[in-house]
C-alpha positions as CSV (number, residue, x, y, z in Angstrom):
1,M,190.9,158.6,268.1
2,S,194.1,156.6,267.7
3,P,197.3,157.9,269.3
4,L,199.0,158.7,266.0
5,P,196.6,161.4,264.7
6,R,196.3,162.9,268.2
7,L,200.1,163.1,268.4
8,T,200.3,164.7,265.0
9,L,197.7,167.3,265.9
10,A,199.5,168.0,269.1
11,A,202.8,168.5,267.3
12,L,201.1,170.7,264.7
13,A,199.6,172.9,267.4
14,A,202.9,173.1,269.2
15,A,204.7,174.1,266.0
16,A,202.1,176.8,265.3
17,L,202.3,178.2,268.8
18,A,206.1,178.3,268.6
19,A,206.0,180.1,265.3
20,C,203.7,182.7,266.6
21,S,205.5,183.3,269.8
22,Q,208.9,184.5,268.4
23,A,209.7,188.1,269.0
24,P,210.5,190.4,266.0
25,A,214.1,191.0,265.3
26,A,215.8,194.1,267.0
27,P,216.9,196.9,264.7
28,G,220.5,197.0,263.8
29,P,223.0,199.4,265.3
30,E,223.2,203.0,264.0
31,L,226.2,203.0,261.7
32,S,226.1,206.5,260.3
33,P,228.8,208.9,261.7
34,P,227.7,211.8,263.9
35,P,227.5,215.2,262.2
36,P,230.8,217.1,262.3
37,R,231.3,219.5,265.2
38,V,231.9,223.1,264.1
39,D,233.6,225.6,266.3
40,A,232.9,229.4,266.3
41,K,235.8,230.3,264.0
42,T,234.7,227.8,261.4
43,Q,231.2,229.1,261.5
44,L,232.4,232.7,261.0
45,E,234.6,231.6,258.1
46,Y,232.2,229.4,256.2
47,G,228.9,230.8,257.4
48,G,226.6,229.0,259.7
49,P,223.0,229.1,260.8
50,P,221.9,232.3,262.4
51,P,222.1,232.4,266.2
52,R,219.1,231.3,268.1
53,G,217.0,233.8,269.9
54,P,217.0,234.2,273.6
55,R,215.3,231.5,275.7
56,Y,213.1,232.9,278.3
């Protein structure tokens, strides 16, 4: 086998290996705002979820 096809096959194998070894992209940052905090007075005025039962 002459050097040119061997070099071409080696370059192709290296390119295929490099393409398969890349890690997937990381997910983007969370951009949604946090839910609003509600104090006890606001819950009494506007109604809120019922209180949780006791935790034993």
